Each structure stands twice: as C-alpha cells, then as structure tokens.
C-alpha positions in Angstrom: 0.0 0.0 0.0 2.8 2.5 0.8 4.3 2.6 -2.6 0.8 2.9 -4.1 -0.4 5.9 -2.0 -1.0 8.8 -4.3 -2.9 12.1 -4.6 -6.2 10.2 -5.5 -5.9 8.4 -2.1 -5.4 11.7 -0.3 -8.4 13.1 -2.2 -10.6 10.1 -1.3 -9.6 10.4 2.4 -10.1 14.1 2.4 -13.6 13.8 1.0 -14.7 11.3 3.7 -13.2 13.5 6.4 -14.5 16.7 5.0 -11.0 18.2 4.9 -10.9 21.9 4.3 -7.4 21.7 2.9 -5.3 19.0 1.2 -1.8 19.7 0.1 1.3 17.8 -0.9 4.5 19.1 0.8 7.7 17.7 -0.7 7.4 14.2 0.8 4.0 13.9 2.4 0.3 14.7 2.1 -1.2 17.1 4.6 -5.0 17.3 5.4 -6.6 19.7 7.7 -9.9 18.8 9.3 -11.9 21.3 11.4 -14.9 20.9 13.6 -16.1 24.4 14.2 -19.0 23.5 16.5 -16.6 21.8 19.0 -13.7 24.0 18.2 -11.4 21.2 17.2 -8.7 21.1 14.5 -6.9 18.0 13.4 -4.0 17.8 11.0 -3.3 14.4 9.3 0.0 13.8 7.5 0.6 10.8 5.3 4.2 10.0 4.4 3.8 7.3 1.7 7.5 6.2 1.9 9.9 7.5 4.5 12.9 6.2 6.6 11.7 4.5 9.8 15.0 3.6 11.5 16.8 1.0 9.4 13.8 0.4 7.1 11.4 2.4 5.0 7.7 2.4 5.2 4.5 4.5 5.4 4.1 6.8 8.3 0.8 8.4 9.5 0.9 11.4 11.8 -1.9 13.1 13.6 -1.6 16.5 15.3 -4.4 18.0 17.4 -4.4 20.8 20.0 -3.3 18.4 22.7 -1.9 15.3 21.0 0.6 14.0 18.6 0.1 10.4 17.4 2.1 8.3 14.9 1.5 5.0 13.2 4.7 3.5 11.8 4.8 0.9 9.0 1.2 1.5 7.9 0.2 -1.4 5.7 -3.1 0.0 4.4 -6.2 2.0 5.2 -10.0 1.6 4.9 -12.4 4.4 4.2 -15.9 4.3 5.8 -18.2 6.8 4.2 -21.0 5.6 6.4 -19.1 6.3 9.6 -17.2 9.3 8.1 -13.9 8.0 9.2 -10.6 6.4 7.9 -8.8 3.6 9.7 -5.1 3.3 9.1 -3.7 -0.1 9.9 -0.2 -1.5 10.8 0.0 -5.3 11.0 2.4 -8.0 11.9 1.8 -11.7 12.0 0.6 -11.5 15.6 -0.5 -7.9 16.2 -2.6 -5.1 14.7 -2.5 -1.4 15.4 -4.9 1.1 14.0 -5.4 4.9 14.0 -8.9 6.0 13.3 -9.4 9.5 12.1 -12.9 10.9 12.1 -14.6 13.7 10.2 -15.4 15.5 13.5 -11.6 16.2 13.9 -11.2 13.5 16.4 -9.1 10.3 16.4 -8.6 7.0 18.3 -5.6 4.8 18.6 -5.7 1.0 19.0 -2.2 -0.5 19.5 -0.8 -4.0 19.5 -4.1 -5.9 19.5 -4.0 -9.7 19.1 -5.1 -10.4 15.5 -7.7 -12.9 16.6 -9.5 -10.3 18.6 -11.2 -8.8 15.5 -12.9 -12.1 14.8 -13.9 -12.8 18.4 -17.4 -13.0 19.7 -17.6 -9.4 21.0 -20.4 -10.3 23.4 -17.9 -12.4 25.4 -15.5 -9.4 25.8 -15.4 -6.7 28.4 -16.6 -3.3 27.1 -13.0 -1.9 27.3 -11.7 -4.6 25.0 -14.8 -4.9 22.8 -14.5 -1.4 21.5 -11.1 -2.0 20.0 -12.1 -5.3 18.5 -15.2 -3.7 16.8 -13.2 -0.6 15.6 -10.4 -2.8 14.1 -12.8 -5.4 12.6 -13.7 -2.7 10.0 -10.3 -3.1 8.5 -10.5 -6.9 8.3 -11.0 -6.8 4.5 -7.5 -5.3 3.9 -5.5 -7.5 6.3 -2.8 -9.7 4.8 -4.2 -13.2 4.7 -0.7 -14.7 4.8 -0.2 -13.1 8.2 -3.5 -14.5 9.4 -2.3 -18.0 8.3 1.1 -17.6 10.0 -0.8 -17.0 13.3 -2.9 -20.2 13.0 
C-alpha cells in the first residue's frame, strides 16, 4: 500500500473526512480537518514512503491541539463513508494497530491488538476490549491473509 499511495488516495480520504485543505508538501500529504462546533482542529499527515530507522515504510501522523500520534509501518487503510472515518492499519503476524481519524476532527488509537480479537465473539469481551475489536474489525478486509495464516 505504501508505494501505491498517491494524490487520489489523499483526495478520497479528504472527501470522507471533510478536509478543508489537502496539500502535498515535498514528501507527504497534509490534510486539515476542522470541527467548528466543537472548536477542534486535526492535521493528518501521510508519508507514503519514509525512513523509519533501518527500514522504509508508510508513516501516518496526527496533530491535534493536545496530542501527537504516529502510526509507523502502515500497511493499508480503509475508508468508511457511512461512519465518516478512515482507519489506518499497521500489522504483523501477531498484532494489529490502528489509527482511526474521524470527520469530526477526532481520532482514536488502538495499538498491539491480538489479531484474533477482531474475529472474536464481541459479546464475550469486556466493554473496554470490545470497542477496540469492533473498531479494528472494519479493517479486516484489507488485512494480509498470509499473516493470518502464519498465526494459525
């Protein structure tokens, strides 16, 4: 996904989030999302290919008035027009992490979830765990099947 991220991806994400501004700045896309009613501003930056230590990969950065979040080695994203949000995913053979950016200029981070959590019976989980499972299950369609099989 990282090598394939282009301006049409940024435009698609910007449309769902209602971004007031989308720009390309040398090596990354920058989207500004504003929620005037709740006086929130969120800036989303997508680095399609950048140095992450000794390797290269996709980096997602979110800035808000009181937070700075990063998702390294992003392997894909899923756009939900119905929920007006975008979920960015980073996966390994055992764990998933996700950064959910919403049109209301808010975001949620779910880090190092067990991969099998998203296919669990959510009614058997505590509320604090169920929320992360439900949120990340939306990204199930883009997960790498080979990594799912490695875990089995």
